[in-house]
Structures are given as C-alpha cells and as structure tokens.
A tleap script that builds the chain and sets N, CA, C and O, in Angstrom:
source leaprc.protein.ff14SB
mol = sequence {
  NMET ASP SER ASP ARG ARG GLY GLN TRP LEU
  ARG GLY VAL LEU ASP ILE CYS VAL LEU ALA
  LEU LEU ALA GLU ARG GLU SER TYR GLY TYR
  GLN LEU ALA GLN ALA LEU ASP ALA ALA GLY
  VAL GLY PRO ILE GLN GLY GLY THR LEU TYR
  PRO VAL LEU LEU ARG LEU GLN LYS THR GLY
  LEU VAL THR ALA GLN TRP ARG GLU GLY THR
  ALA GLY PRO ALA ARG LYS TYR TYR ARG LEU
  THR ASP ASP GLY GLN ALA ALA LEU ARG GLU
  GLY GLY THR ALA TRP LEU THR PHE VAL ARG
  PRO VAL SER ASP ILE VAL THR LYS GLY VAL
  THR CGLY
}
set mol.1.N position { 233.932 156.698 215.018 }
set mol.1.CA position { 235.204 156.561 215.701 }
set mol.1.C position { 235.342 157.709 216.695 }
set mol.1.O position { 234.890 158.825 216.439 }
set mol.2.N position { 235.947 157.431 217.786 }
set mol.2.CA position { 236.213 158.424 218.809 }
set mol.2.C position { 237.070 159.535 218.204 }
set mol.2.O position { 238.171 159.282 217.715 }
set mol.3.N position { 236.553 160.777 218.240 }
set mol.3.CA position { 237.267 161.882 217.580 }
set mol.3.C position { 238.594 162.190 218.261 }
set mol.3.O position { 239.530 162.632 217.595 }
set mol.4.N position { 238.700 161.969 219.568 }
set mol.4.CA position { 239.987 162.192 220.247 }
set mol.4.C position { 241.044 161.203 219.743 }
set mol.4.O position { 242.191 161.570 219.490 }
set mol.5.N position { 240.634 159.961 219.607 }
set mol.5.CA position { 241.569 158.935 219.115 }
set mol.5.C position { 241.982 159.245 217.680 }
set mol.5.O position { 243.161 159.176 217.335 }
set mol.6.N position { 241.004 159.585 216.852 }
set mol.6.CA position { 241.299 159.933 215.454 }
set mol.6.C position { 242.278 161.100 215.394 }
set mol.6.O position { 243.215 161.089 214.595 }
set mol.7.N position { 242.062 162.098 216.234 }
set mol.7.CA position { 242.949 163.253 216.274 }
set mol.7.C position { 244.371 162.880 216.662 }
set mol.7.O position { 245.333 163.408 216.103 }
set mol.8.N position { 244.504 161.973 217.617 }
set mol.8.CA position { 245.831 161.522 218.020 }
set mol.8.C position { 246.525 160.788 216.878 }
set mol.8.O position { 247.712 160.994 216.624 }
set mol.9.N position { 245.780 159.937 216.200 }
set mol.9.CA position { 246.363 159.207 215.072 }
set mol.9.C position { 246.791 160.172 213.976 }
set mol.9.O position { 247.875 160.038 213.408 }
set mol.10.N position { 245.932 161.147 213.681 }
set mol.10.CA position { 246.239 162.120 212.622 }
set mol.10.C position { 247.497 162.916 212.926 }
set mol.10.O position { 248.317 163.149 212.039 }
set mol.11.N position { 247.652 163.331 214.172 }
set mol.11.CA position { 248.851 164.100 214.533 }
set mol.11.C position { 250.118 163.311 214.230 }
set mol.11.O position { 251.156 163.886 213.903 }
set mol.12.N position { 250.025 161.985 214.342 }
set mol.12.CA position { 251.195 161.157 214.102 }
set mol.12.C position { 251.521 160.917 212.642 }
set mol.12.O position { 252.673 160.650 212.302 }
set mol.13.N position { 250.519 161.007 211.769 }
set mol.13.CA position { 250.764 160.617 210.377 }
set mol.13.C position { 250.345 161.646 209.332 }
set mol.13.O position { 250.562 161.429 208.140 }
set mol.14.N position { 249.756 162.750 209.748 }
set mol.14.CA position { 249.272 163.714 208.761 }
set mol.14.C position { 250.400 164.260 207.897 }
set mol.14.O position { 250.222 164.450 206.694 }
set mol.15.N position { 251.554 164.515 208.495 }
set mol.15.CA position { 252.663 165.032 207.696 }
set mol.15.C position { 253.105 164.024 206.635 }
set mol.15.O position { 253.425 164.410 205.511 }
set mol.16.N position { 253.125 162.741 206.982 }
set mol.16.CA position { 253.506 161.721 206.008 }
set mol.16.C position { 252.462 161.638 204.891 }
set mol.16.O position { 252.807 161.499 203.717 }
set mol.17.N position { 251.185 161.724 205.268 }
set mol.17.CA position { 250.121 161.694 204.254 }
set mol.17.C position { 250.236 162.880 203.300 }
set mol.17.O position { 250.083 162.724 202.089 }
set mol.18.N position { 250.505 164.060 203.845 }
set mol.18.CA position { 250.643 165.257 203.011 }
set mol.18.C position { 251.848 165.113 202.081 }
set mol.18.O position { 251.754 165.419 200.892 }
set mol.19.N position { 252.972 164.652 202.614 }
set mol.19.CA position { 254.148 164.452 201.769 }
set mol.19.C position { 253.847 163.454 200.652 }
set mol.19.O position { 254.261 163.657 199.510 }
set mol.20.N position { 253.129 162.377 200.976 }
set mol.20.CA position { 252.808 161.362 199.969 }
set mol.20.C position { 251.910 161.940 198.873 }
set mol.20.O position { 252.102 161.643 197.694 }
set mol.21.N position { 250.933 162.761 199.257 }
set mol.21.CA position { 250.080 163.386 198.251 }
set mol.21.C position { 250.878 164.348 197.375 }
set mol.21.O position { 250.660 164.418 196.165 }
set mol.22.N position { 251.792 165.078 197.980 }
set mol.22.CA position { 252.604 166.023 197.208 }
set mol.22.C position { 253.625 165.305 196.331 }
set mol.22.O position { 254.112 165.881 195.358 }
set mol.23.N position { 253.952 164.072 196.657 }
set mol.23.CA position { 254.851 163.292 195.794 }
set mol.23.C position { 254.160 162.976 194.475 }
set mol.23.O position { 254.817 162.795 193.450 }
set mol.24.N position { 252.815 162.909 194.504 }
set mol.24.CA position { 252.056 162.643 193.286 }
set mol.24.C position { 251.969 163.878 192.402 }
set mol.24.O position { 252.092 163.793 191.180 }
set mol.25.N position { 251.751 165.045 193.046 }
set mol.25.CA position { 251.660 166.304 192.294 }
set mol.25.C position { 251.608 167.468 193.262 }
set mol.25.O position { 251.220 167.308 194.419 }
set mol.26.N position { 252.004 168.646 192.782 }
set mol.26.CA position { 251.896 169.831 193.617 }
set mol.26.C position { 250.422 170.135 193.847 }
set mol.26.O position { 249.558 169.733 193.067 }
set mol.27.N position { 250.155 170.846 194.925 }
set mol.27.CA position { 248.763 171.068 195.282 }
set mol.27.C position { 248.657 172.252 196.220 }
set mol.27.O position { 249.664 172.720 196.751 }
set mol.28.N position { 247.443 172.741 196.429 }
set mol.28.CA position { 247.177 173.790 197.407 }
set mol.28.C position { 246.380 173.181 198.561 }
set mol.28.O position { 245.864 172.070 198.446 }
set mol.29.N position { 246.286 173.899 199.650 }
set mol.29.CA position { 245.734 173.365 200.884 }
set mol.29.C position { 244.358 172.743 200.769 }
set mol.29.O position { 244.153 171.610 201.206 }
set mol.30.N position { 243.417 173.460 200.192 }
set mol.30.CA position { 242.060 172.944 200.084 }
set mol.30.C position { 242.022 171.662 199.265 }
set mol.30.O position { 241.281 170.733 199.585 }
set mol.31.N position { 242.819 171.620 198.214 }
set mol.31.CA position { 242.891 170.435 197.361 }
set mol.31.C position { 243.465 169.246 198.147 }
set mol.31.O position { 243.008 168.113 197.988 }
set mol.32.N position { 244.458 169.511 198.986 }
set mol.32.CA position { 245.023 168.457 199.826 }
set mol.32.C position { 243.977 167.939 200.811 }
set mol.32.O position { 243.854 166.731 201.012 }
set mol.33.N position { 243.225 168.849 201.424 }
set mol.33.CA position { 242.185 168.441 202.370 }
set mol.33.C position { 241.145 167.567 201.674 }
set mol.33.O position { 240.699 166.567 202.238 }
set mol.34.N position { 240.757 167.935 200.462 }
set mol.34.CA position { 239.797 167.131 199.700 }
set mol.34.C position { 240.360 165.748 199.385 }
set mol.34.O position { 239.647 164.749 199.476 }
set mol.35.N position { 241.636 165.691 199.016 }
set mol.35.CA position { 242.265 164.413 198.684 }
set mol.35.C position { 242.351 163.508 199.910 }
set mol.35.O position { 242.137 162.300 199.808 }
set mol.36.N position { 242.660 164.084 201.055 }
set mol.36.CA position { 242.721 163.303 202.293 }
set mol.36.C position { 241.344 162.738 202.635 }
set mol.36.O position { 241.215 161.574 203.015 }
set mol.37.N position { 240.325 163.571 202.496 }
set mol.37.CA position { 238.959 163.129 202.776 }
set mol.37.C position { 238.544 162.032 201.798 }
set mol.37.O position { 237.971 161.019 202.199 }
set mol.38.N position { 238.833 162.236 200.522 }
set mol.38.CA position { 238.468 161.246 199.498 }
set mol.38.C position { 239.197 159.919 199.707 }
set mol.38.O position { 238.672 158.860 199.360 }
set mol.39.N position { 240.393 159.972 200.268 }
set mol.39.CA position { 241.166 158.753 200.516 }
set mol.39.C position { 240.661 157.993 201.737 }
set mol.39.O position { 241.087 156.866 201.991 }
set mol.40.N position { 239.749 158.613 202.499 }
set mol.40.CA position { 239.189 157.939 203.663 }
set mol.40.C position { 239.752 158.380 204.990 }
set mol.40.O position { 239.371 157.850 206.034 }
set mol.41.N position { 240.663 159.353 204.966 }
set mol.41.CA position { 241.232 159.863 206.215 }
set mol.41.C position { 240.183 160.649 206.993 }
set mol.41.O position { 240.234 160.736 208.220 }
set mol.42.N position { 239.243 161.213 206.267 }
set mol.42.CA position { 238.190 162.010 206.889 }
set mol.42.C position { 238.440 163.481 206.655 }
set mol.42.O position { 239.472 163.864 206.104 }
set mol.43.N position { 237.495 164.308 207.076 }
set mol.43.CA position { 237.659 165.749 206.866 }
set mol.43.C position { 238.785 166.312 207.738 }
set mol.43.O position { 238.896 165.994 208.922 }
set mol.44.N position { 239.599 167.139 207.131 }
set mol.44.CA position { 240.711 167.795 207.826 }
set mol.44.C position { 240.444 169.289 207.789 }
set mol.44.O position { 240.300 169.876 206.717 }
set mol.45.N position { 240.380 169.892 208.949 }
set mol.45.CA position { 240.125 171.326 209.033 }
set mol.45.C position { 241.400 172.112 208.695 }
set mol.45.O position { 242.515 171.627 208.888 }
set mol.46.N position { 241.212 173.316 208.197 }
set mol.46.CA position { 242.342 174.175 207.866 }
set mol.46.C position { 243.230 174.438 209.064 }
set mol.46.O position { 244.447 174.551 208.922 }
set mol.47.N position { 242.635 174.539 210.246 }
set mol.47.CA position { 243.414 174.770 211.471 }
set mol.47.C position { 244.312 173.610 211.831 }
set mol.47.O position { 245.219 173.756 212.650 }
set mol.48.N position { 244.074 172.469 211.234 }
set mol.48.CA position { 244.932 171.295 211.412 }
set mol.48.C position { 245.934 171.198 210.270 }
set mol.48.O position { 247.118 170.947 210.498 }
set mol.49.N position { 245.464 171.398 209.044 }
set mol.49.CA position { 246.303 171.191 207.862 }
set mol.49.C position { 247.338 172.294 207.648 }
set mol.49.O position { 248.502 172.004 207.372 }
set mol.50.N position { 246.927 173.547 207.773 }
set mol.50.CA position { 247.850 174.633 207.429 }
set mol.50.C position { 249.065 174.734 208.352 }
set mol.50.O position { 250.148 175.069 207.872 }
set mol.51.N position { 248.939 174.461 209.650 }
set mol.51.CA position { 250.157 174.418 210.471 }
set mol.51.C position { 251.119 173.310 210.049 }
set mol.51.O position { 252.336 173.478 210.133 }
set mol.52.N position { 250.585 172.190 209.599 }
set mol.52.CA position { 251.439 171.104 209.096 }
set mol.52.C position { 252.177 171.573 207.850 }
set mol.52.O position { 253.383 171.360 207.726 }
set mol.53.N position { 251.464 172.208 206.930 }
set mol.53.CA position { 252.096 172.708 205.704 }
set mol.53.C position { 253.160 173.750 206.020 }
set mol.53.O position { 254.227 173.753 205.405 }
set mol.54.N position { 252.882 174.631 206.970 }
set mol.54.CA position { 253.863 175.657 207.350 }
set mol.54.C position { 255.107 175.006 207.953 }
set mol.54.O position { 256.230 175.401 207.638 }
set mol.55.N position { 254.911 174.012 208.817 }
set mol.55.CA position { 256.049 173.318 209.428 }
set mol.55.C position { 256.870 172.596 208.362 }
set mol.55.O position { 258.100 172.635 208.395 }
set mol.56.N position { 256.197 171.937 207.417 }
set mol.56.CA position { 256.914 171.252 206.338 }
set mol.56.C position { 257.696 172.237 205.477 }
set mol.56.O position { 258.791 171.934 205.002 }
set mol.57.N position { 257.118 173.420 205.285 }
set mol.57.CA position { 257.804 174.453 204.506 }
set mol.57.C position { 259.011 174.988 205.273 }
set mol.57.O position { 260.089 175.144 204.700 }
set mol.58.N position { 258.839 175.268 206.557 }
set mol.58.CA position { 259.940 175.814 207.362 }
set mol.58.C position { 261.102 174.835 207.480 }
set mol.58.O position { 262.256 175.252 207.589 }
set mol.59.N position { 260.808 173.544 207.460 }
set mol.59.CA position { 261.866 172.542 207.573 }
set mol.59.C position { 262.450 172.151 206.216 }
set mol.59.O position { 263.324 171.287 206.145 }
set mol.60.N position { 261.977 172.779 205.144 }
set mol.60.CA position { 262.540 172.548 203.822 }
set mol.60.C position { 262.055 171.284 203.130 }
set mol.60.O position { 262.643 170.850 202.140 }
set mol.61.N position { 260.979 170.692 203.650 }
set mol.61.CA position { 260.469 169.472 203.023 }
set mol.61.C position { 259.520 169.775 201.868 }
set mol.61.O position { 259.314 168.941 200.987 }
set mol.62.N position { 258.945 170.974 201.880 }
set mol.62.CA position { 258.123 171.445 200.763 }
set mol.62.C position { 258.488 172.892 200.469 }
set mol.62.O position { 258.987 173.614 201.333 }
set mol.63.N position { 258.232 173.295 199.247 }
set mol.63.CA position { 258.328 174.703 198.884 }
set mol.63.C position { 256.911 175.185 198.592 }
set mol.63.O position { 256.007 174.393 198.326 }
set mol.64.N position { 256.744 176.485 198.649 }
set mol.64.CA position { 255.419 177.042 198.388 }
set mol.64.C position { 255.551 178.227 197.454 }
set mol.64.O position { 256.528 178.975 197.495 }
set mol.65.N position { 254.540 178.378 196.611 }
set mol.65.CA position { 254.532 179.484 195.652 }
set mol.65.C position { 253.096 179.956 195.471 }
set mol.65.O position { 252.189 179.166 195.212 }
set mol.66.N position { 252.914 181.272 195.615 }
set mol.66.CA position { 251.598 181.864 195.379 }
set mol.66.C position { 251.360 181.973 193.889 }
set mol.66.O position { 252.252 182.364 193.136 }
set mol.67.N position { 250.153 181.625 193.463 }
set mol.67.CA position { 249.769 181.761 192.053 }
set mol.67.C position { 248.394 182.399 191.984 }
set mol.67.O position { 247.501 182.106 192.778 }
set mol.68.N position { 248.259 183.280 191.006 }
set mol.68.CA position { 246.961 183.903 190.777 }
set mol.68.C position { 245.967 182.845 190.304 }
set mol.68.O position { 246.300 181.973 189.502 }
set mol.69.N position { 244.747 182.939 190.815 }
set mol.69.CA position { 243.702 182.021 190.379 }
set mol.69.C position { 243.041 182.530 189.113 }
set mol.69.O position { 242.947 183.739 188.901 }
set mol.70.N position { 242.589 181.626 188.281 }
set mol.70.CA position { 241.901 182.033 187.060 }
set mol.70.C position { 240.493 182.529 187.374 }
set mol.70.O position { 239.973 183.421 186.703 }
set mol.71.N position { 239.889 181.945 188.394 }
set mol.71.CA position { 238.538 182.364 188.795 }
set mol.71.C position { 238.479 182.396 190.316 }
set mol.71.O position { 237.872 181.525 190.938 }
set mol.72.N position { 239.106 183.391 190.904 }
set mol.72.CA position { 239.107 183.483 192.355 }
set mol.72.C position { 240.433 183.998 192.867 }
set mol.72.O position { 241.264 184.497 192.107 }
set mol.73.N position { 240.616 183.870 194.168 }
set mol.73.CA position { 241.831 184.421 194.779 }
set mol.73.C position { 243.077 183.597 194.448 }
set mol.73.O position { 242.988 182.472 193.956 }
set mol.74.N position { 244.219 184.177 194.726 }
set mol.74.CA position { 245.483 183.465 194.542 }
set mol.74.C position { 245.533 182.282 195.500 }
set mol.74.O position { 244.913 182.295 196.563 }
set mol.75.N position { 246.274 181.273 195.107 }
set mol.75.CA position { 246.416 180.069 195.931 }
set mol.75.C position { 247.895 179.805 196.154 }
set mol.75.O position { 248.741 180.091 195.306 }
set mol.76.N position { 248.176 179.245 197.329 }
set mol.76.CA position { 249.536 178.865 197.664 }
set mol.76.C position { 249.711 177.391 197.315 }
set mol.76.O position { 249.117 176.517 197.946 }
set mol.77.N position { 250.531 177.130 196.307 }
set mol.77.CA position { 250.791 175.762 195.862 }
set mol.77.C position { 252.034 175.223 196.552 }
set mol.77.O position { 253.047 175.911 196.673 }
set mol.78.N position { 251.936 173.986 196.998 }
set mol.78.CA position { 253.036 173.326 197.699 }
set mol.78.C position { 253.606 172.237 196.808 }
set mol.78.O position { 252.884 171.545 196.090 }
set mol.79.N position { 254.932 172.106 196.878 }
set mol.79.CA position { 255.635 171.110 196.072 }
set mol.79.C position { 256.674 170.422 196.961 }
set mol.79.O position { 257.325 171.067 197.783 }
set mol.80.N position { 256.816 169.129 196.788 }
set mol.80.CA position { 257.778 168.343 197.544 }
set mol.80.C position { 259.204 168.670 197.094 }
set mol.80.O position { 259.466 168.789 195.897 }
set mol.81.N position { 260.111 168.811 198.037 }
set mol.81.CA position { 261.527 169.010 197.719 }
set mol.81.C position { 262.232 167.649 197.745 }
set mol.81.O position { 261.631 166.634 198.097 }
set mol.82.N position { 263.502 167.645 197.370 }
set mol.82.CA position { 264.281 166.410 197.457 }
set mol.82.C position { 264.364 165.933 198.907 }
set mol.82.O position { 264.265 164.736 199.174 }
set mol.83.N position { 264.545 166.864 199.840 }
set mol.83.CA position { 264.566 166.505 201.266 }
set mol.83.C position { 263.201 165.954 201.698 }
set mol.83.O position { 263.126 165.040 202.519 }
set mol.84.N position { 262.138 166.513 201.144 }
set mol.84.CA position { 260.800 166.023 201.442 }
set mol.84.C position { 260.594 164.609 200.922 }
set mol.84.O position { 259.957 163.786 201.580 }
set mol.85.N position { 261.131 164.327 199.745 }
set mol.85.CA position { 261.046 162.975 199.185 }
set mol.85.C position { 261.789 161.993 200.080 }
set mol.85.O position { 261.307 160.889 200.334 }
set mol.86.N position { 262.968 162.399 200.558 }
set mol.86.CA position { 263.744 161.537 201.452 }
set mol.86.C position { 263.000 161.330 202.774 }
set mol.86.O position { 262.974 160.219 203.304 }
set mol.87.N position { 262.397 162.393 203.304 }
set mol.87.CA position { 261.632 162.284 204.547 }
set mol.87.C position { 260.420 161.379 204.367 }
set mol.87.O position { 260.059 160.630 205.274 }
set mol.88.N position { 259.795 161.449 203.203 }
set mol.88.CA position { 258.659 160.578 202.914 }
set mol.88.C position { 259.098 159.122 202.883 }
set mol.88.O position { 258.434 158.260 203.459 }
set mol.89.N position { 260.209 158.843 202.217 }
set mol.89.CA position { 260.700 157.456 202.169 }
set mol.89.C position { 260.994 156.949 203.578 }
set mol.89.O position { 260.586 155.848 203.947 }
set mol.90.N position { 261.702 157.755 204.360 }
set mol.90.CA position { 262.079 157.349 205.719 }
set mol.90.C position { 260.850 157.233 206.630 }
set mol.90.O position { 260.657 156.220 207.303 }
set mol.91.N position { 260.032 158.276 206.641 }
set mol.91.CA position { 258.853 158.280 207.505 }
set mol.91.C position { 257.812 157.269 207.073 }
set mol.91.O position { 257.174 156.628 207.909 }
set mol.92.N position { 257.639 157.123 205.759 }
set mol.92.CA position { 256.689 156.154 205.246 }
set mol.92.C position { 257.100 154.727 205.575 }
set mol.92.O position { 256.263 153.904 205.946 }
set mol.93.N position { 258.379 154.439 205.440 }
set mol.93.CA position { 258.888 153.113 205.781 }
set mol.93.C position { 258.715 152.848 207.268 }
set mol.93.O position { 258.298 151.759 207.664 }
set mol.94.N position { 259.032 153.833 208.086 }
set mol.94.CA position { 258.870 153.677 209.540 }
set mol.94.C position { 257.407 153.452 209.901 }
set mol.94.O position { 257.098 152.612 210.746 }
set mol.95.N position { 256.499 154.201 209.261 }
set mol.95.CA position { 255.068 154.027 209.533 }
set mol.95.C position { 254.616 152.626 209.149 }
set mol.95.O position { 253.927 151.964 209.926 }
set mol.96.N position { 254.994 152.168 207.965 }
set mol.96.CA position { 254.579 150.836 207.524 }
set mol.96.C position { 255.152 149.741 208.427 }
set mol.96.O position { 254.483 148.744 208.696 }
set mol.97.N position { 256.372 149.924 208.886 }
set mol.97.CA position { 256.987 148.971 209.812 }
set mol.97.C position { 256.211 148.925 211.127 }
set mol.97.O position { 256.085 147.864 211.738 }
set mol.98.N position { 255.696 150.061 211.557 }
set mol.98.CA position { 254.927 150.136 212.794 }
set mol.98.C position { 253.510 149.600 212.623 }
set mol.98.O position { 253.031 148.837 213.462 }
set mol.99.N position { 252.840 149.992 211.545 }
set mol.99.CA position { 251.415 149.697 211.401 }
set mol.99.C position { 251.141 148.227 211.061 }
set mol.99.O position { 250.078 147.711 211.405 }
set mol.100.N position { 252.058 147.560 210.408 }
set mol.100.CA position { 251.817 146.151 210.056 }
set mol.100.C position { 251.587 145.281 211.296 }
set mol.100.O position { 250.573 144.586 211.364 }
set mol.101.N position { 252.499 145.298 212.280 }
set mol.101.CA position { 252.239 144.459 213.453 }
set mol.101.C position { 251.020 144.923 214.254 }
set mol.101.O position { 250.307 144.100 214.828 }
set mol.102.N position { 250.779 146.236 214.295 }
set mol.102.CA position { 249.588 146.731 214.987 }
set mol.102.C position { 248.336 146.189 214.301 }
set mol.102.O position { 247.411 145.733 214.973 }
set mol.103.N position { 248.301 146.235 212.986 }
set mol.103.CA position { 247.162 145.698 212.235 }
set mol.103.C position { 246.981 144.212 212.497 }
set mol.103.O position { 245.856 143.743 212.669 }
set mol.104.N position { 248.079 143.470 212.528 }
set mol.104.CA position { 248.001 142.036 212.799 }
set mol.104.C position { 247.400 141.776 214.183 }
set mol.104.O position { 246.535 140.915 214.337 }
set mol.105.N position { 247.859 142.520 215.181 }
set mol.105.CA position { 247.374 142.343 216.548 }
set mol.105.C position { 245.892 142.675 216.629 }
set mol.105.O position { 245.111 141.913 217.197 }
set mol.106.N position { 245.509 143.803 216.066 }
set mol.106.CA position { 244.112 144.246 216.131 }
set mol.106.C position { 243.216 143.284 215.344 }
set mol.106.O position { 242.127 142.937 215.800 }
set mol.107.N position { 243.670 142.858 214.176 }
set mol.107.CA position { 242.881 141.934 213.370 }
set mol.107.C position { 242.608 140.640 214.143 }
set mol.107.O position { 241.483 140.140 214.138 }
set mol.108.N position { 243.632 140.101 214.804 }
set mol.108.CA position { 243.448 138.878 215.598 }
set mol.108.C position { 242.475 139.124 216.743 }
set mol.108.O position { 241.660 138.258 217.061 }
set mol.109.N position { 242.555 140.292 217.360 }
set mol.109.CA position { 241.659 140.603 218.471 }
set mol.109.C position { 240.227 140.769 218.040 }
set mol.109.O position { 239.307 140.372 218.756 }
set mol.110.N position { 240.030 141.352 216.874 }
set mol.110.CA position { 238.671 141.617 216.380 }
set mol.110.C position { 238.038 140.349 215.814 }
set mol.110.O position { 236.856 140.087 216.036 }
set mol.111.N position { 238.822 139.573 215.090 }
set mol.111.CA position { 238.261 138.397 214.414 }
set mol.111.C position { 238.440 137.117 215.220 }
set mol.111.O position { 237.820 136.103 214.902 }
set mol.112.N position { 239.276 137.144 216.258 }
set mol.112.CA position { 239.573 135.935 217.029 }
set mol.112.C position { 238.564 135.652 218.015 }
set mol.112.O position { 238.673 134.666 218.744 }
savepdb mol mol.pdb
quit
C-alpha cells in the first residue's frame, strides 16, 4: 500500500483506534503499538503514537500513570477516562457511518 495514503488514513483514525484499545484495558505505548500491528493496522512508530497519546492525555480523554517495571524501566500506563469513553462512542460511530458507504463504493469498483 502507498505509505503516504496509509499515513493519511492513520492520522484520521489512530486516536479512535487507541481509545478503542484502551477501552479494553489500560496499556503502555509499546504495548499499544504491538496491538495495533497485530490487529492489521501495521507498524506504528513511536514518533506517531506518542504525540497522539499526549494529545489524548492533554484533552482529558486518557489519564497516564508511571509505574516501575519489574524487569526494566518504568512505563507510562494509559487509561481511558469517562470523557474518553464518550469520545470513543461518538468518534467510533462517526467513523463507522463514514466507512460503510466508502467500503460499499470501493467494493463495487473492485469487484464490478
């Protein structure tokens, strides 16, 4: 896939993906990047992910807490707030409303 196109798509939905992952459980940055990659989003660099996490934290959608690691350095764990849950519902619904017709159009174009 064209990396420029992928990057544009990611900028539009990465925050929603991160909120959705945090709705499942609290996590730290590297763990979130691994989960995104495992889900098929592809590799996400720290220079892309950490600014998103900082913005989500500054806007009150997530909280963060440093914890000492059992075998290694301390990690910053992120947790979804109530406002973050509301933003996920709103943003997730808006994304699904947008992507369904786009998928229908593209599917017809590819298979038609």
